[in-house]
N, C-alpha and C positions, 0 to 999 in steps of 0.2 A: 570246861567245855570238852566235849568228845566228838570225834568224827567217826562215822560208821562207813566202812568200805565193803563192797561186795563185788566179787567177780568169780566166774566159773562156779564152783560150789564152796567158795571161801567167803567167810563173813568175819570181819575183824574190826577193832576200834583203835583209835589213837587218842591219848590224852593230849589236848592241845596247849601250847604255850600262848599266853596273851601278848601279842605284839601287833604292830600295824600290818605286817604281811599276812598273819593268820586272820585278822579281822577282815582284810580284803578278800581272802579266799572264802571266808564264811559268807560274804555278801554275794557270792556267785552260786551258792548252794540252793537246791541240789544240783549235782552235775552228772551228766552221762558222758564218760570219756572212754578211751581205750587205754589199757595197761599192757605194757610189753616188757620183755626182757631187755636189759641193757648192761653190758659188761658182765662180770661174774658175781657182782655183789649187790646189784640193785634192779629194780623195775622202774620204769618211768611212765608218766602220763602227760600229754600235752594239754595245756589249758586253753580256753577260748581267747584269753588275753593275758597280757603281762600283769603281775601283781605289784602293788606298792612295795618298795624295797626298804621301808622304814624299820623293819624288824632286824636288819643286819647288825649282828653282834658277834665278836669273836667268841669261840668256845673251844675247849680242849678235852671234852669228855664224849667224843664221838662214840657211837655204839650201834651195832646192828639193831634195827627197829626204829631208827630215827626217820622221820618224815621231813624232807627238806624242800625248799624252793631253790632251784638252780637259776641263778641270775643270768647266766650266759645264754640259755635257750628259752627261759621263761617257762619251765616245766616243773612238775612235781617229781621228786626222787624218793623212792621207797627202798630204803637200804635194808637188805637182809644179810649182809656181810660187813666185815670191817671196812672202813673208809677213813680218809684223812680230810679234815677241814682245810680248805685252801683259800678261804676268803670270798668264794663265789657261791656259798650256800647259806641259806637262811633257814634255821631249824624252826619247824612249825609244831612238832610234837613227837611223842614216842609211842610205839605200839604197846598195847596191853595184851598180855597172854602169849607172847612169843612170836617169832618171825616165820613159823612153819607155813602160814597161808601164802607168804610171798615166794615160796619155793615152787609153786605151781608154774610150770613153764609155759611159754607161748604168749600169744596176744589174745586179749579177752575184753569184752565189754565191761566197763567198771562203773559202778554207781557210788557216788559219794554224797553223804547227807549228814547234817548235824543231828546228834542224838543227845539225850540227857546224860 
């Protein structure tokens, strides 16, 4: 499964991991959200509701390009820089083609939809 994201003039996809959290996100699609800068290594988008946290699993191969669900606030985290897994993130997928689209600064309308 792949997720297509569009904001500003950026268009990029994520290869999704099959887990209960990802399946719950897919049940909400398509979505119109706002993506905004957060910290120096990620962008975030607030969801209309919290997701099922059944996809929680420890991992040690964190990498720029990971798409995660942050359990603390119930938002999506689009990592474009290094980060550390702390037990409060559920990985949903990895970006295809590099993180350059996520380096576009500012707050923008974001469209998320399932793609083939």
